[in-house]
Biopython code that builds the backbone (N, CA, C, O; Angstrom):
import numpy as np
from Bio.PDB.StructureBuilder import StructureBuilder

atoms = [
    (1, "UNK", "N", (20.504, 12.625, -19.958)),
    (1, "UNK", "CA", (20.756, 13.088, -18.598)),
    (1, "UNK", "C", (19.811, 12.428, -17.602)),
    (1, "UNK", "O", (20.232, 12.043, -16.511)),
    (2, "UNK", "N", (18.527, 12.295, -17.970)),
    (2, "UNK", "CA", (17.547, 11.705, -17.073)),
    (2, "UNK", "C", (17.956, 10.292, -16.686)),
    (2, "UNK", "O", (17.847, 9.914, -15.519)),
    (3, "UNK", "N", (18.428, 9.503, -17.655)),
    (3, "UNK", "CA", (18.845, 8.139, -17.371)),
    (3, "UNK", "C", (20.039, 8.127, -16.428)),
    (3, "UNK", "O", (20.138, 7.254, -15.566)),
    (4, "UNK", "N", (20.956, 9.096, -16.585)),
    (4, "UNK", "CA", (22.116, 9.175, -15.706)),
    (4, "UNK", "C", (21.694, 9.439, -14.269)),
    (4, "UNK", "O", (22.247, 8.848, -13.341)),
    (5, "UNK", "N", (20.728, 10.313, -14.079)),
    (5, "UNK", "CA", (20.248, 10.638, -12.734)),
    (5, "UNK", "C", (19.620, 9.404, -12.093)),
    (5, "UNK", "O", (19.914, 9.080, -10.942)),
    (6, "UNK", "N", (18.750, 8.712, -12.843)),
    (6, "UNK", "CA", (18.104, 7.526, -12.292)),
    (6, "UNK", "C", (19.102, 6.407, -12.028)),
    (6, "UNK", "O", (18.972, 5.676, -11.047)),
    (7, "UNK", "N", (20.099, 6.271, -12.900)),
    (7, "UNK", "CA", (21.130, 5.253, -12.670)),
    (7, "UNK", "C", (21.910, 5.577, -11.403)),
    (7, "UNK", "O", (22.234, 4.683, -10.621)),
    (8, "UNK", "N", (22.208, 6.850, -11.205)),
    (8, "UNK", "CA", (22.928, 7.278, -10.012)),
    (8, "UNK", "C", (22.113, 7.000, -8.750)),
    (8, "UNK", "O", (22.651, 6.537, -7.745)),
    (9, "UNK", "N", (20.813, 7.286, -8.811)),
    (9, "UNK", "CA", (19.941, 7.024, -7.665)),
    (9, "UNK", "C", (19.845, 5.528, -7.388)),
    (9, "UNK", "O", (19.845, 5.101, -6.234)),
    (10, "UNK", "N", (19.762, 4.738, -8.454)),
    (10, "UNK", "CA", (19.671, 3.292, -8.285)),
    (10, "UNK", "C", (20.934, 2.744, -7.633)),
    (10, "UNK", "O", (20.858, 1.854, -6.786)),
    (11, "UNK", "N", (22.084, 3.264, -8.018)),
    (11, "UNK", "CA", (23.349, 2.841, -7.409)),
    (11, "UNK", "C", (23.363, 3.150, -5.916)),
    (11, "UNK", "O", (23.963, 2.415, -5.132)),
    (12, "UNK", "N", (22.715, 4.217, -5.532)),
    (12, "UNK", "CA", (22.665, 4.614, -4.122)),
    (12, "UNK", "C", (21.561, 3.889, -3.361)),
    (12, "UNK", "O", (21.420, 4.069, -2.151)),
    (13, "UNK", "N", (20.778, 3.073, -4.060)),
    (13, "UNK", "CA", (19.713, 2.322, -3.402)),
    (13, "UNK", "C", (18.445, 3.123, -3.183)),
    (13, "UNK", "O", (17.646, 2.787, -2.310)),
    (14, "UNK", "N", (18.249, 4.171, -3.958)),
    (14, "UNK", "CA", (17.064, 5.014, -3.822)),
    (14, "UNK", "C", (16.053, 4.605, -4.886)),
    (14, "UNK", "O", (16.359, 4.619, -6.079)),
    (15, "UNK", "N", (14.853, 4.241, -4.455)),
    (15, "UNK", "CA", (13.804, 3.825, -5.389)),
    (15, "UNK", "C", (13.056, 5.053, -5.911)),
    (15, "UNK", "O", (13.104, 6.117, -5.293)),
    (16, "UNK", "N", (12.364, 4.909, -7.048)),
    (16, "UNK", "CA", (11.568, 6.033, -7.556)),
    (16, "UNK", "C", (10.518, 6.513, -6.553)),
    (16, "UNK", "O", (10.240, 7.710, -6.475)),
    (17, "UNK", "N", (9.937, 5.594, -5.789)),
    (17, "UNK", "CA", (8.936, 5.982, -4.786)),
    (17, "UNK", "C", (9.583, 6.841, -3.702)),
    (17, "UNK", "O", (9.018, 7.852, -3.285)),
    (18, "UNK", "N", (10.768, 6.435, -3.250)),
    (18, "UNK", "CA", (11.473, 7.228, -2.238)),
    (18, "UNK", "C", (11.803, 8.611, -2.772)),
    (18, "UNK", "O", (11.728, 9.600, -2.043)),
    (19, "UNK", "N", (12.171, 8.680, -4.054)),
    (19, "UNK", "CA", (12.471, 9.966, -4.668)),
    (19, "UNK", "C", (11.221, 10.837, -4.699)),
    (19, "UNK", "O", (11.280, 12.021, -4.366)),
    (20, "UNK", "N", (10.076, 10.252, -5.101)),
    (20, "UNK", "CA", (8.824, 11.011, -5.123)),
    (20, "UNK", "C", (8.489, 11.553, -3.738)),
    (20, "UNK", "O", (8.101, 12.712, -3.591)),
    (21, "UNK", "N", (8.646, 10.694, -2.711)),
    (21, "UNK", "CA", (8.329, 11.117, -1.347)),
    (21, "UNK", "C", (9.241, 12.250, -0.890)),
    (21, "UNK", "O", (8.788, 13.192, -0.240)),
    (22, "UNK", "N", (10.526, 12.159, -1.230)),
    (22, "UNK", "CA", (11.467, 13.213, -0.847)),
    (22, "UNK", "C", (11.114, 14.526, -1.534)),
    (22, "UNK", "O", (11.145, 15.587, -0.912)),
    (23, "UNK", "N", (10.779, 14.449, -2.818)),
    (23, "UNK", "CA", (10.395, 15.659, -3.555)),
    (23, "UNK", "C", (9.134, 16.265, -2.948)),
    (23, "UNK", "O", (9.027, 17.481, -2.792)),
    (24, "UNK", "N", (8.185, 15.397, -2.609)),
    (24, "UNK", "CA", (6.947, 15.873, -1.997)),
    (24, "UNK", "C", (7.227, 16.604, -0.689)),
    (24, "UNK", "O", (6.678, 17.680, -0.451)),
    (25, "UNK", "N", (8.070, 16.035, 0.152)),
    (25, "UNK", "CA", (8.398, 16.675, 1.433)),
    (25, "UNK", "C", (9.066, 18.030, 1.219)),
    (25, "UNK", "O", (8.798, 18.976, 1.959)),
    (26, "UNK", "N", (9.931, 18.130, 0.216)),
    (26, "UNK", "CA", (10.591, 19.408, -0.085)),
    (26, "UNK", "C", (9.558, 20.427, -0.545)),
    (26, "UNK", "O", (9.577, 21.572, -0.096)),
    (27, "UNK", "N", (8.648, 20.018, -1.446)),
    (27, "UNK", "CA", (7.628, 20.939, -1.948)),
    (27, "UNK", "C", (6.714, 21.420, -0.829)),
    (27, "UNK", "O", (6.357, 22.597, -0.777)),
    (28, "UNK", "N", (6.338, 20.516, 0.063)),
    (28, "UNK", "CA", (5.468, 20.903, 1.175)),
    (28, "UNK", "C", (6.194, 21.863, 2.106)),
    (28, "UNK", "O", (5.588, 22.793, 2.638)),
    (29, "UNK", "N", (7.489, 21.643, 2.303)),
    (29, "UNK", "CA", (8.266, 22.547, 3.155)),
    (29, "UNK", "C", (8.326, 23.950, 2.543)),
    (29, "UNK", "O", (8.291, 24.950, 3.259)),
    (30, "UNK", "N", (8.418, 24.009, 1.216)),
    (30, "UNK", "CA", (8.485, 25.311, 0.533)),
    (30, "UNK", "C", (7.110, 25.965, 0.495)),
    (30, "UNK", "O", (6.971, 27.151, 0.795)),
    (31, "UNK", "N", (6.088, 25.183, 0.124)),
    (31, "UNK", "CA", (4.748, 25.725, -0.036)),
    (31, "UNK", "C", (3.724, 24.698, 0.459)),
    (31, "UNK", "O", (3.464, 23.711, -0.228)),
    (32, "UNK", "N", (3.144, 24.919, 1.638)),
    (32, "UNK", "CA", (2.200, 23.947, 2.193)),
    (32, "UNK", "C", (1.002, 23.641, 1.298)),
    (32, "UNK", "O", (0.374, 22.595, 1.460)),
    (33, "UNK", "N", (0.667, 24.528, 0.354)),
    (33, "UNK", "CA", (-0.460, 24.239, -0.541)),
    (33, "UNK", "C", (-0.135, 23.104, -1.503)),
    (33, "UNK", "O", (-1.045, 22.539, -2.109)),
    (34, "UNK", "N", (1.139, 22.758, -1.657)),
    (34, "UNK", "CA", (1.531, 21.645, -2.523)),
    (34, "UNK", "C", (0.983, 20.318, -2.005)),
    (34, "UNK", "O", (0.851, 19.355, -2.760)),
    (35, "UNK", "N", (0.671, 20.276, -0.724)),
    (35, "UNK", "CA", (0.157, 19.039, -0.131)),
    (35, "UNK", "C", (-1.081, 18.553, -0.905)),
    (35, "UNK", "O", (-1.320, 17.349, -0.998)),
    (36, "UNK", "N", (-1.844, 19.465, -1.443)),
    (36, "UNK", "CA", (-3.056, 19.087, -2.165)),
    (36, "UNK", "C", (-2.773, 18.660, -3.599)),
    (36, "UNK", "O", (-3.571, 17.935, -4.193)),
    (37, "UNK", "N", (-1.657, 19.095, -4.162)),
    (37, "UNK", "CA", (-1.412, 18.823, -5.573)),
    (37, "UNK", "C", (-0.715, 17.494, -5.823)),
    (37, "UNK", "O", (-0.696, 17.019, -6.958)),
    (38, "UNK", "N", (-0.151, 16.893, -4.810)),
    (38, "UNK", "CA", (0.553, 15.635, -4.981)),
    (38, "UNK", "C", (-0.429, 14.487, -4.779)),
    (38, "UNK", "O", (-0.991, 14.323, -3.696)),
    (39, "UNK", "N", (-0.628, 13.701, -5.820)),
    (39, "UNK", "CA", (-1.590, 12.611, -5.749)),
    (39, "UNK", "C", (-0.903, 11.280, -6.024)),
    (39, "UNK", "O", (0.013, 11.199, -6.844)),
    (40, "UNK", "N", (-1.348, 10.253, -5.340)),
    (40, "UNK", "CA", (-0.811, 8.917, -5.541)),
    (40, "UNK", "C", (-1.669, 8.169, -6.551)),
    (40, "UNK", "O", (-2.884, 8.360, -6.604)),
    (41, "UNK", "N", (-1.038, 7.323, -7.348)),
    (41, "UNK", "CA", (-1.770, 6.469, -8.265)),
    (41, "UNK", "C", (-2.074, 5.144, -7.579)),
    (41, "UNK", "O", (-1.548, 4.859, -6.503)),
    (42, "UNK", "N", (-2.911, 4.348, -8.198)),
    (42, "UNK", "CA", (-3.219, 3.014, -7.685)),
    (42, "UNK", "C", (-1.939, 2.189, -7.603)),
    (42, "UNK", "O", (-1.724, 1.461, -6.633)),
    (43, "UNK", "N", (-1.089, 2.303, -8.623)),
    (43, "UNK", "CA", (0.161, 1.547, -8.631)),
    (43, "UNK", "C", (1.087, 1.965, -7.491)),
    (43, "UNK", "O", (1.762, 1.124, -6.896)),
    (44, "UNK", "N", (1.120, 3.271, -7.185)),
    (44, "UNK", "CA", (1.938, 3.744, -6.062)),
    (44, "UNK", "C", (1.486, 3.089, -4.757)),
    (44, "UNK", "O", (2.303, 2.577, -3.991)),
    (45, "UNK", "N", (0.192, 3.114, -4.520)),
    (45, "UNK", "CA", (-0.356, 2.561, -3.278)),
    (45, "UNK", "C", (-0.174, 1.044, -3.241)),
    (45, "UNK", "O", (0.181, 0.479, -2.207)),
    (46, "UNK", "N", (-0.419, 0.396, -4.370)),
    (46, "UNK", "CA", (-0.268, -1.061, -4.431)),
    (46, "UNK", "C", (1.169, -1.468, -4.110)),
    (46, "UNK", "O", (1.399, -2.426, -3.373)),
    (47, "UNK", "N", (2.128, -0.739, -4.664)),
    (47, "UNK", "CA", (3.536, -1.054, -4.405)),
    (47, "UNK", "C", (3.878, -0.865, -2.933)),
    (47, "UNK", "O", (4.583, -1.683, -2.343)),
    (48, "UNK", "N", (3.386, 0.196, -2.356)),
    (48, "UNK", "CA", (3.691, 0.472, -0.945)),
    (48, "UNK", "C", (3.063, -0.550, -0.004)),
    (48, "UNK", "O", (3.645, -0.899, 1.023)),
    (49, "UNK", "N", (1.869, -1.029, -0.360)),
    (49, "UNK", "CA", (1.158, -1.965, 0.510)),
    (49, "UNK", "C", (1.428, -3.428, 0.151)),
    (49, "UNK", "O", (0.942, -4.337, 0.823)),
    (50, "UNK", "N", (2.199, -3.646, -0.904)),
    (50, "UNK", "CA", (2.466, -5.011, -1.392)),
    (50, "UNK", "C", (1.156, -5.717, -1.737)),
    (50, "UNK", "O", (0.945, -6.878, -1.386)),
    (51, "UNK", "N", (0.293, -4.996, -2.422)),
    (51, "UNK", "CA", (-0.990, -5.535, -2.868)),
    (51, "UNK", "C", (-1.055, -5.467, -4.387)),
    (51, "UNK", "O", (-0.289, -4.742, -5.021)),
    (52, "UNK", "N", (-1.971, -6.224, -4.960)),
    (52, "UNK", "CA", (-2.199, -6.146, -6.399)),
    (52, "UNK", "C", (-2.971, -4.857, -6.687)),
    (52, "UNK", "O", (-3.835, -4.474, -5.899)),
    (53, "UNK", "N", (-2.677, -4.182, -7.801)),
    (53, "UNK", "CA", (-3.408, -2.947, -8.127)),
    (53, "UNK", "C", (-4.924, -3.133, -8.184)),
    (53, "UNK", "O", (-5.673, -2.221, -7.834)),
    (54, "UNK", "N", (-5.384, -4.316, -8.626)),
    (54, "UNK", "CA", (-6.836, -4.562, -8.654)),
    (54, "UNK", "C", (-7.436, -4.525, -7.251)),
    (54, "UNK", "O", (-8.573, -4.089, -7.072)),
    (55, "UNK", "N", (-6.680, -4.978, -6.262)),
    (55, "UNK", "CA", (-7.148, -4.935, -4.877)),
    (55, "UNK", "C", (-7.293, -3.484, -4.424)),
    (55, "UNK", "O", (-8.277, -3.130, -3.774)),
    (56, "UNK", "N", (-6.322, -2.650, -4.765)),
    (56, "UNK", "CA", (-6.387, -1.230, -4.393)),
    (56, "UNK", "C", (-7.564, -0.566, -5.104)),
    (56, "UNK", "O", (-8.270, 0.245, -4.505)),
    (57, "UNK", "N", (-7.781, -0.902, -6.379)),
    (57, "UNK", "CA", (-8.938, -0.344, -7.096)),
    (57, "UNK", "C", (-10.252, -0.744, -6.410)),
    (57, "UNK", "O", (-11.169, 0.068, -6.282)),
    (58, "UNK", "N", (-10.326, -1.997, -5.974)),
    (58, "UNK", "CA", (-11.533, -2.460, -5.275)),
    (58, "UNK", "C", (-11.715, -1.686, -3.973)),
    (58, "UNK", "O", (-12.830, -1.282, -3.643)),
    (59, "UNK", "N", (-10.623, -1.475, -3.227)),
    (59, "UNK", "CA", (-10.703, -0.689, -1.995)),
    (59, "UNK", "C", (-11.221, 0.719, -2.300)),
    (59, "UNK", "O", (-12.008, 1.274, -1.533)),
    (60, "UNK", "N", (-10.776, 1.292, -3.420)),
    (60, "UNK", "CA", (-11.241, 2.633, -3.802)),
    (60, "UNK", "C", (-12.740, 2.610, -4.114)),
    (60, "UNK", "O", (-13.488, 3.467, -3.644)),
    (61, "UNK", "N", (-13.172, 1.628, -4.907)),
    (61, "UNK", "CA", (-14.601, 1.519, -5.250)),
    (61, "UNK", "C", (-15.462, 1.325, -4.019)),
    (61, "UNK", "O", (-16.543, 1.904, -3.911)),
    (62, "UNK", "N", (-14.981, 0.506, -3.087)),
    (62, "UNK", "CA", (-15.747, 0.202, -1.877)),
    (62, "UNK", "C", (-15.664, 1.306, -0.831)),
    (62, "UNK", "O", (-16.385, 1.272, 0.166)),
    (63, "UNK", "N", (-14.794, 2.280, -1.050)),
    (63, "UNK", "CA", (-14.653, 3.377, -0.105)),
    (63, "UNK", "C", (-13.717, 3.081, 1.054)),
    (63, "UNK", "O", (-13.637, 3.864, 2.001)),
    (64, "UNK", "N", (-13.011, 1.968, 0.990)),
    (64, "UNK", "CA", (-12.056, 1.659, 2.058)),
    (64, "UNK", "C", (-10.882, 2.623, 2.021)),
    (64, "UNK", "O", (-10.341, 2.999, 3.061)),
    (65, "UNK", "N", (-10.492, 3.020, 0.813)),
    (65, "UNK", "CA", (-9.500, 4.074, 0.630)),
    (65, "UNK", "C", (-10.236, 5.236, -0.022)),
    (65, "UNK", "O", (-10.861, 5.071, -1.070)),
    (66, "UNK", "N", (-10.163, 6.402, 0.594)),
    (66, "UNK", "CA", (-10.806, 7.580, 0.025)),
    (66, "UNK", "C", (-10.038, 7.962, -1.240)),
    (66, "UNK", "O", (-8.842, 8.247, -1.178)),
    (67, "UNK", "N", (-10.723, 7.967, -2.389)),
    (67, "UNK", "CA", (-10.067, 8.250, -3.662)),
    (67, "UNK", "C", (-11.076, 8.888, -4.610)),
    (67, "UNK", "O", (-12.275, 8.928, -4.333)),
    (68, "UNK", "N", (-10.572, 9.377, -5.720)),
    (68, "UNK", "CA", (-11.439, 9.999, -6.715)),
    (68, "UNK", "C", (-10.801, 9.824, -8.089)),
    (68, "UNK", "O", (-9.631, 9.461, -8.210)),
    (69, "UNK", "N", (-11.591, 10.088, -9.107)),
    (69, "UNK", "CA", (-11.109, 10.010, -10.481)),
    (69, "UNK", "C", (-10.991, 11.427, -11.025)),
    (69, "UNK", "O", (-11.868, 12.264, -10.812)),
    (70, "UNK", "N", (-9.901, 11.681, -11.725)),
    (70, "UNK", "CA", (-9.677, 13.003, -12.296)),
    (70, "UNK", "C", (-10.480, 13.180, -13.577)),
    (70, "UNK", "O", (-10.411, 12.337, -14.471)),
    (71, "UNK", "N", (-11.236, 14.260, -13.675)),
    (71, "UNK", "CA", (-11.973, 14.618, -14.887)),
    (71, "UNK", "C", (-12.721, 13.440, -15.496)),
    (71, "UNK", "O", (-12.711, 13.258, -16.713)),
    (72, "UNK", "N", (-13.360, 12.652, -14.664)),
    (72, "UNK", "CA", (-14.110, 11.513, -15.171)),
    (72, "UNK", "C", (-13.243, 10.434, -15.784)),
    (72, "UNK", "O", (-13.727, 9.601, -16.551)),
    (73, "UNK", "N", (-11.971, 10.447, -15.452)),
    (73, "UNK", "CA", (-11.032, 9.482, -16.023)),
    (73, "UNK", "C", (-11.241, 8.076, -15.507)),
    (73, "UNK", "O", (-12.148, 7.807, -14.720)),
    (74, "UNK", "N", (-10.386, 7.193, -15.965)),
    (74, "UNK", "CA", (-10.514, 5.790, -15.595)),
    (74, "UNK", "C", (-9.749, 5.444, -14.334)),
    (74, "UNK", "O", (-10.160, 4.562, -13.579)),
    (75, "UNK", "N", (-8.653, 6.120, -14.099)),
    (75, "UNK", "CA", (-7.780, 5.749, -12.992)),
    (75, "UNK", "C", (-8.074, 6.557, -11.736)),
    (75, "UNK", "O", (-8.362, 7.753, -11.795)),
    (76, "UNK", "N", (-7.994, 5.883, -10.613)),
    (76, "UNK", "CA", (-8.188, 6.505, -9.313)),
    (76, "UNK", "C", (-6.956, 7.290, -8.909)),
    (76, "UNK", "O", (-5.841, 6.960, -9.312)),
    (77, "UNK", "N", (-7.157, 8.332, -8.109)),
    (77, "UNK", "CA", (-6.068, 9.093, -7.499)),
    (77, "UNK", "C", (-6.351, 9.174, -6.003)),
    (77, "UNK", "O", (-7.496, 9.319, -5.575)),
    (78, "UNK", "N", (-5.286, 9.079, -5.229)),
    (78, "UNK", "CA", (-5.406, 9.071, -3.773)),
    (78, "UNK", "C", (-4.546, 10.189, -3.208)),
    (78, "UNK", "O", (-3.371, 10.316, -3.553)),
    (79, "UNK", "N", (-5.138, 10.998, -2.341)),
    (79, "UNK", "CA", (-4.359, 12.031, -1.658)),
    (79, "UNK", "C", (-3.471, 11.355, -0.616)),
    (79, "UNK", "O", (-3.885, 10.379, 0.010)),
    (80, "UNK", "N", (-2.263, 11.861, -0.427)),
    (80, "UNK", "CA", (-1.364, 11.234, 0.551)),
    (80, "UNK", "C", (-1.970, 11.109, 1.939)),
    (80, "UNK", "O", (-1.758, 10.102, 2.615)),
    (81, "UNK", "N", (-2.714, 12.108, 2.372)),
    (81, "UNK", "CA", (-3.302, 12.037, 3.709)),
    (81, "UNK", "C", (-4.393, 10.965, 3.780)),
    (81, "UNK", "O", (-4.589, 10.349, 4.828)),
    (82, "UNK", "N", (-5.104, 10.739, 2.667)),
    (82, "UNK", "CA", (-6.099, 9.666, 2.643)),
    (82, "UNK", "C", (-5.415, 8.310, 2.717)),
    (82, "UNK", "O", (-5.929, 7.379, 3.337)),
    (83, "UNK", "N", (-4.258, 8.205, 2.083)),
    (83, "UNK", "CA", (-3.462, 6.970, 2.163)),
    (83, "UNK", "C", (-3.030, 6.728, 3.608)),
    (83, "UNK", "O", (-3.121, 5.607, 4.109)),
    (84, "UNK", "N", (-2.563, 7.771, 4.269)),
    (84, "UNK", "CA", (-2.128, 7.654, 5.666)),
    (84, "UNK", "C", (-3.316, 7.289, 6.556)),
    (84, "UNK", "O", (-3.186, 6.456, 7.453)),
    (85, "UNK", "N", (-4.467, 7.906, 6.313)),
    (85, "UNK", "CA", (-5.673, 7.579, 7.087)),
    (85, "UNK", "C", (-6.031, 6.103, 6.934)),
    (85, "UNK", "O", (-6.387, 5.439, 7.907)),
    (86, "UNK", "N", (-5.933, 5.597, 5.708)),
    (86, "UNK", "CA", (-6.218, 4.181, 5.471)),
    (86, "UNK", "C", (-5.254, 3.304, 6.265)),
    (86, "UNK", "O", (-5.664, 2.331, 6.897)),
    (87, "UNK", "N", (-3.979, 3.656, 6.227)),
    (87, "UNK", "CA", (-2.985, 2.875, 6.963)),
    (87, "UNK", "C", (-3.296, 2.847, 8.451)),
    (87, "UNK", "O", (-3.246, 1.796, 9.089)),
    (88, "UNK", "N", (-3.611, 3.995, 8.987)),
    (88, "UNK", "CA", (-3.870, 4.079, 10.424)),
    (88, "UNK", "C", (-5.139, 3.335, 10.821)),
    (88, "UNK", "O", (-5.198, 2.742, 11.898)),
    (89, "UNK", "N", (-6.146, 3.360, 9.967)),
    (89, "UNK", "CA", (-7.439, 2.782, 10.326)),
    (89, "UNK", "C", (-7.577, 1.303, 9.989)),
    (89, "UNK", "O", (-8.192, 0.554, 10.748)),
    (90, "UNK", "N", (-7.022, 0.876, 8.876)),
    (90, "UNK", "CA", (-7.349, -0.453, 8.358)),
    (90, "UNK", "C", (-6.217, -1.464, 8.379)),
    (90, "UNK", "O", (-6.466, -2.657, 8.553)),
    (91, "UNK", "N", (-5.014, -1.030, 8.211)),
    (91, "UNK", "CA", (-3.925, -1.981, 8.031)),
    (91, "UNK", "C", (-3.384, -2.440, 9.379)),
    (91, "UNK", "O", (-3.075, -1.617, 10.241)),
    (92, "UNK", "N", (-3.270, -3.747, 9.557)),
    (92, "UNK", "CA", (-2.673, -4.236, 10.804)),
    (92, "UNK", "C", (-1.180, -3.944, 10.826)),
    (92, "UNK", "O", (-0.545, -3.828, 9.778)),
    (93, "UNK", "N", (-0.633, -3.826, 12.006)),
    (93, "UNK", "CA", (0.807, -3.632, 12.115)),
    (93, "UNK", "C", (1.498, -4.931, 11.724)),
    (93, "UNK", "O", (0.857, -5.982, 11.710)),
    (94, "UNK", "N", (2.785, -4.885, 11.408)),
    (94, "UNK", "CA", (3.490, -6.127, 11.063)),
    (94, "UNK", "C", (3.349, -7.192, 12.148)),
    (94, "UNK", "O", (3.209, -8.374, 11.837)),
    (95, "UNK", "N", (3.383, -6.787, 13.412)),
    (95, "UNK", "CA", (3.228, -7.760, 14.499)),
    (95, "UNK", "C", (1.847, -8.420, 14.453)),
    (95, "UNK", "O", (1.728, -9.626, 14.665)),
    (96, "UNK", "N", (0.812, -7.634, 14.177)),
    (96, "UNK", "CA", (-0.536, -8.184, 14.088)),
    (96, "UNK", "C", (-0.646, -9.149, 12.918)),
    (96, "UNK", "O", (-1.306, -10.183, 13.021)),
    (97, "UNK", "N", (0.002, -8.812, 11.803)),
    (97, "UNK", "CA", (-0.014, -9.700, 10.642)),
    (97, "UNK", "C", (0.619, -11.036, 10.992)),
    (97, "UNK", "O", (0.077, -12.093, 10.667)),
    (98, "UNK", "N", (1.754, -10.986, 11.650)),
    (98, "UNK", "CA", (2.454, -12.224, 12.020)),
    (98, "UNK", "C", (1.595, -13.051, 12.960)),
    (98, "UNK", "O", (1.490, -14.267, 12.802)),
    (99, "UNK", "N", (0.982, -12.402, 13.934)),
    (99, "UNK", "CA", (0.112, -13.113, 14.880)),
    (99, "UNK", "C", (-1.056, -13.761, 14.136)),
    (99, "UNK", "O", (-1.403, -14.909, 14.414)),
    (100, "UNK", "N", (-1.662, -13.040, 13.197)),
    (100, "UNK", "CA", (-2.780, -13.590, 12.425)),
    (100, "UNK", "C", (-2.338, -14.788, 11.593)),
    (100, "UNK", "O", (-3.055, -15.786, 11.518)),
    (101, "UNK", "N", (-1.172, -14.701, 10.971)),
    (101, "UNK", "CA", (-0.661, -15.811, 10.167)),
    (101, "UNK", "C", (-0.414, -17.031, 11.039)),
    (101, "UNK", "O", (-0.793, -18.147, 10.683)),
    (102, "UNK", "N", (0.223, -16.813, 12.182)),
    (102, "UNK", "CA", (0.508, -17.934, 13.080)),
    (102, "UNK", "C", (-0.780, -18.560, 13.621)),
    (102, "UNK", "O", (-0.875, -19.781, 13.749)),
    (103, "UNK", "N", (-1.769, -17.720, 13.938)),
    (103, "UNK", "CA", (-3.045, -18.227, 14.438)),
    (103, "UNK", "C", (-3.741, -19.066, 13.371)),
    (103, "UNK", "O", (-4.274, -20.134, 13.673)),
    (104, "UNK", "N", (-3.738, -18.591, 12.124)),
    (104, "UNK", "CA", (-4.364, -19.347, 11.040)),
    (104, "UNK", "C", (-3.647, -20.661, 10.788)),
    (104, "UNK", "O", (-4.291, -21.676, 10.523)),
    (105, "UNK", "N", (-2.337, -20.658, 10.865)),
    (105, "UNK", "CA", (-1.582, -21.902, 10.695)),
    (105, "UNK", "C", (-1.931, -22.904, 11.796)),
    (105, "UNK", "O", (-2.108, -24.094, 11.536)),
    (106, "UNK", "N", (-2.025, -22.403, 13.025)),
    (106, "UNK", "CA", (-2.370, -23.285, 14.135)),
    (106, "UNK", "C", (-3.768, -23.864, 13.968)),
    (106, "UNK", "O", (-3.987, -25.049, 14.218)),
    (107, "UNK", "N", (-4.713, -23.031, 13.544)),
    (107, "UNK", "CA", (-6.069, -23.509, 13.306)),
    (107, "UNK", "C", (-6.089, -24.571, 12.209)),
    (107, "UNK", "O", (-6.813, -25.561, 12.314)),
    (108, "UNK", "N", (-5.305, -24.370, 11.168)),
    (108, "UNK", "CA", (-5.236, -25.356, 10.085)),
    (108, "UNK", "C", (-4.646, -26.673, 10.590)),
    (108, "UNK", "O", (-5.133, -27.748, 10.242)),
    (109, "UNK", "N", (-3.602, -26.589, 11.406)),
    (109, "UNK", "CA", (-3.006, -27.807, 11.976)),
    (109, "UNK", "C", (-4.022, -28.559, 12.836)),
    (109, "UNK", "O", (-4.100, -29.787, 12.790)),
    (110, "UNK", "N", (-4.798, -27.811, 13.618)),
    (110, "UNK", "CA", (-5.806, -28.434, 14.472)),
    (110, "UNK", "C", (-6.893, -29.115, 13.642)),
    (110, "UNK", "O", (-7.352, -30.200, 13.996)),
    (111, "UNK", "N", (-7.307, -28.484, 12.539)),
    (111, "UNK", "CA", (-8.310, -29.095, 11.665)),
    (111, "UNK", "C", (-7.776, -30.385, 11.045)),
    (111, "UNK", "O", (-8.491, -31.384, 10.973)),
    (112, "UNK", "N", (-6.518, -30.363, 10.598)),
    (112, "UNK", "CA", (-5.911, -31.561, 10.011)),
    (112, "UNK", "C", (-5.823, -32.667, 11.055)),
    (112, "UNK", "O", (-6.130, -33.822, 10.762)),
    (113, "UNK", "N", (-5.411, -32.325, 12.259)),
    (113, "UNK", "CA", (-5.307, -33.339, 13.330)),
    (113, "UNK", "C", (-6.683, -33.915, 13.653)),
    (113, "UNK", "O", (-6.813, -35.116, 13.890)),
    (114, "UNK", "N", (-7.707, -33.067, 13.662)),
    (114, "UNK", "CA", (-9.073, -33.516, 13.936)),
    (114, "UNK", "C", (-9.553, -34.480, 12.857)),
    (114, "UNK", "O", (-10.162, -35.506, 13.162)),
    (115, "UNK", "N", (-9.280, -34.148, 11.593)),
    (115, "UNK", "CA", (-9.683, -35.027, 10.484)),
    (115, "UNK", "C", (-8.972, -36.366, 10.564)),
    (115, "UNK", "O", (-9.573, -37.416, 10.337)),
    (116, "UNK", "N", (-7.682, -36.318, 10.889)),
    (116, "UNK", "CA", (-6.926, -37.568, 11.006)),
    (116, "UNK", "C", (-7.481, -38.435, 12.149)),
    (116, "UNK", "O", (-7.558, -39.658, 12.034)),
    (117, "UNK", "N", (-7.859, -37.784, 13.239)),
    (117, "UNK", "CA", (-8.411, -38.517, 14.379)),
    (117, "UNK", "C", (-9.777, -39.129, 13.997)),
    (117, "UNK", "O", (-10.082, -40.251, 14.401)),
    (118, "UNK", "N", (-10.583, -38.408, 13.235)),
    (118, "UNK", "CA", (-11.900, -38.900, 12.816)),
    (118, "UNK", "C", (-11.757, -40.068, 11.851)),
    (118, "UNK", "O", (-12.547, -41.011, 11.902)),
    (119, "UNK", "N", (-10.767, -40.019, 10.979)),
    (119, "UNK", "CA", (-10.550, -41.097, 10.019)),
    (119, "UNK", "C", (-10.061, -42.346, 10.740)),
    (119, "UNK", "O", (-10.449, -43.461, 10.390)),
    (120, "UNK", "N", (-9.218, -42.163, 11.736)),
    (120, "UNK", "CA", (-8.667, -43.285, 12.483)),
    (120, "UNK", "C", (-9.678, -43.965, 13.380)),
    (120, "UNK", "O", (-9.477, -45.113, 13.776)),
    (121, "UNK", "N", (-10.760, -43.282, 13.710)),
    (121, "UNK", "CA", (-11.754, -43.832, 14.651)),
    (121, "UNK", "C", (-12.629, -44.849, 14.033)),
    (121, "UNK", "O", (-13.507, -45.396, 14.700)),
]
sb = StructureBuilder()
sb.init_structure("model")
sb.init_model(0)
sb.init_chain("A")
sb.init_seg("    ")
for serial, (resi, resn, name, xyz) in enumerate(atoms, 1):
    if name == "N":
        sb.init_residue(resn, " ", resi, " ")
    sb.init_atom(name, np.array(xyz, "f"), 0.0, 1.0, " ", f" {name:<3s}", serial, name[0])
structure = sb.get_structure()
């Protein structure tokens, strides 16, 4: 039965992350104390941010993302609100990312042109 449900969701274009988020919203609507019990894994955050899990682990160690380890375990856990705080504070908007990429490309082109001019002189 479980496979049938997931196959049905996949046909509808619903990812497991979207399903988790929907379930979380329903639980919070029913009981606001559930907000504390839902924790994100490093893999969840990495997938959402399009980052490697090792990068997210480093952010956790460095304190860039507020996180903790359960019962002295190995894996980090992130509260959803801490994830949102990280997004609001640290992550550039898509427009800022594009501007940064274009600026870096332009700087690289200028460096190449400068080197070519120096070689030609």
